N, C-alpha and C positions, 0 to 999 in steps of 0.2 A: 327230281328228288321224291322219294316215296314217303308217305305218311307214316309216323311212328304209331305202334300199337297204343302207346300211352295217350296220344292225342285222340285216337278213336275211342279209348275208354272215357276220356274226358267228354267227348262229344256225346256218347251214349248216356252218360250220367246227367248231363244238362238236358238232353232230350227227354229223359225219364222224369226229371224233377220240374222241368220248365221254369227253372229259377237258378240263376247263377249263384245266388247266396246259398241256397240249400245244397246245390251240387258241390260247391267249394267245401262246405262243412262235411259232406259225406266223403269227399276225397282227401280231407285233411290238408288242403292247400289254401292259400289266400285267394280271394275273389279276383284281384288284379292279375295274379298269375294265371288263373283259369281263363279269364277273358283274353289274355295275351295268346295263350295256346290255341284257343278257338279261332282267333283272328288269323294266326299263322296257318291253321288248317284250311280256313276259307281262302286265304291267299294262294296256298298251294293248289287247291282244287279249282280256284278261279270262279267260285260261286259263293253266294250267301247261304249259309246253312240255317241261320236263325233270323227271324224278324223280331226285333226287340225295341221296346220303348221303356219309359220309366216304370210302367206298371206290369207289363206282360212280356212273356217270351213265347214265341211260336216257331215251330219248324216251317221252313220254306218248302217248296216242292222238291228242290234238290236235297234238302235235309231229310225229308220223308223217304226219298229214294235211297239215301245212304244208310239210314238207320238199320234196316234188317240185314244189310250186307255187313255193316260194322259189327253188329251183334254176333253174326255167324263167324266172322274172323276171330273175334275175342273168344268165342266158345271153342273154336278149333285150337287156338293157342293154349287155352287152359287145359284142354284135353291132351295136347302134346306135352305140356309140362307135367301133367299127371302121369302120362305113360312113361316119360323119361324117369320121373321120380320112382315109379313103381319098379322099373327095371333096375334102378340102382339099389332100391331096397331089397329086391329079390336076390341081388348079387351079394349084398352085405348081410342081409337077414339079421339085422341088429337095430335096436332102438334104445336110446339112452334117455332116461327120465331124470330131470334135475329136481333136487329138494334142498331147502335150507334147514329144515328140521324134519324129523319123522312126522308124517302127516296124520297118523292116527286114524280114528273114526272107522277103521276097517277098510279104508279106501284102497290100500295096496293089495289086500287080499281079494277084494272085489275086482280090482283092475286085473290082477293076474288071472283070476278064474275066468272072467268074461273075455278078456283079450286073448288068452291062450285058446279058447274055443274058436275064436275067429282066425287067429294066426298061430297055429300050433308049432310052426317051425321057427318063429321069431325069438331071438335072444333078447329078452327085456332086461336092461341093466339100469341100476339106480346109482346116481352120483350126488354126493353132498357138496353144496356150493356155499361159501361163506356169505353173510349178509352184506358184505361190501359190494356184491353184485345183486341188486334187487330183481334183475331179470332171471336169476338162478341159472346162469350159464347160457341163456339164449343169445344174448348180445354178442358174446365171444364165440358162438358156434360150438360150445363144449357139449351141449345136449340137443336132443331133437324136440322134446317137449319138457315142460317144467310145471311143478306146482308152485304157484305164486300167490302172494297176498296183495290185495288191491287197497289203495292205488299205489303205483310205482312209476318211476321215470321211464319213458319209452313205451308205456302201455298201449298208446294209440297205434304203434307200429306193429303190433302183434295181434293174432287171433286169440281171443280170451273167452273161455267158457266157464261160468261160475259153477262150482260143485258143492259149496257149503256157505251158508250165512249163519253166523253164530254170535251169541252175546260175548262180550269181553269179560274175562276174569282177571284176578291179580294173584301173583305168586310172591311169597315172602318167606323168610327163615322162621323156624319154629318159635323162637323167642320174641318175635315181633308182636306189638300190641294187637295186630289184626288176628292173631291166633285165637283170640277169645270170641271172634265174630263168625257168624254163619254167612253173612254177606255185608257189603259196604257200599254206600253211595259215593260216587266219584268226588263229590264236593268235599268229602272228608279226606281225600288223598292229595289235594292240591299242593300242600306244603311238604309232601313226602319226597324223599330222594329216589329218583328213578334211574334204572338202567336204560340206555338208549342205543339204538342201532347207529351205524356209522353215518356221517353226514351225506355220503354218496347215496344213501337210501332215499333221500329227499322226502316226498310226501308220505312214504311208508314209515319213515322215522317219526314224522309228525303224528301219524295215525296211532302208533303204539305209545306215544306220549300223550295222546288225546288232546292235542293242541286246540282243536276246534271247540272242545267242550270246556276250555279253561277261562273263557270270558276275558281273554287278553292277558291273563297272568302267565308269565313264562314258567316252564317246568324247571325243577331243580334236578339237573343232571350231574351225577358224580362220576359215572363210569360208562364208557362205551364198550359194547360187546359185539363181536363179529360172528359168533356161532353159539349153538346151544350149550356146549360144554363150558364156554366162558361164562355164560349166563348162570348155569347151575353153581359154578364155583363162586361167582360174585354174590349170589343170593345166600349161600351157605356161610359166607365170611363177613357179611355186613348187614346193615339195616336197609339196604336198597330194596326196592320193589320193582316189579315189571308186569306190564299188562300182557295178556295172552288170550287166545281164542278158547272157548269152552271145550272144543274138541281136543285140545292139547293139554287139558288139565291133568289127565292121567299120566301123560308123559313127564310133566313137571313134578308130580308128587313122588317124593323119594325121602329117605331118612333125612330130616332136617329142613325140608321144604314143604310148605302148605299152599293151598290155593282155595279161593272163595270167589263167588260171583260179584260183579260190580254193576250197580244200577246207575242209570243216568248217562249211559253211553250208547252211541250207535253201534250196530253189530259189526263184526269183522267179516271179511269176505275172502274165501279161498277159491282159487280158480286154476284151471289148466290152461296153459298158454303155449303157442307155437308160432313160428314165423309166418307172416302173410304169404310169402312166396313159396311156401312148402305145400304143394298140392298132392302129395302122396296119399293114396287111399289108406295106407297103413296108419297114418296120423289120424285120419277120420275114424277108422275103426277103434283106435285107442280112446279117442275123445268120446265116442258113442258108448264105449264100455263103461264109462262113468255116469252115463245118463240114467235117470230113474227108469226102472222097468215099468212098462204099462201095467196098471192094476187090472186083474181079471175080475169080471163081475162075479159077485157071490152067487153060489148055487142055492136056489130056494127049494126046500124040501116040503112036500105036503105031509103033514102029520095027522094021524086019525084023531 
């Protein structure tokens, strides 16, 4: 029976970390599972790959011989996956980007401008996905990449690249007592009625209710909303309030709705996410299109 690529990946990770604990954390598996897979690989190859005691882990001579070969096999497999993915992308020439709200901040304009320069023939499509799916379509395969808010369930199974860290603000109807304020400390909002994301949003729901900053006091939730339009309607027709990212403040401002900054809260984090097994270079190009451009050194002029 031949060794699985998964087992070789586990072996390489342990060899690089020289710690089963750190390797298991890096691989997002339990340490007993990792130890079992390494033992199975050793039994299959009929050699000991690691010499280990309570304090140290070292490669044996057979392990040192296997390491470069295992790395090369994994590299070739990753390249094969990328080539297959690129061939499929070239045939389809389409990439779908998931969003739960308009992302604002000029990100879409920047994305289209830079990405089109790299992939002029690609059809970039946007898809709105309700907040009932915090992965914004990635879990169900509806989209190729997605703008997501951190943290969310299943985050560790995806590649995630942060694109913005911003203070949290609060939105409310025009007649609310907050309308007289330029900003508010979160401690003043503890007893307010909040709009909330669906239960399926898990830690993301808690983030927009600021559960960690409540000192154990449960939020007062009167209404659950599944998308931006439901949020706008609920704000306009009640005294409910909702937290949002500073970059989305302009999106929420409309007749009857106001927004102000909230102090005393950790920032919100917006990221681009895609599936770990998606090795297409077109995905890499899209992610890099949102990376900050390198700053050019200022030109120094000599003046008389």
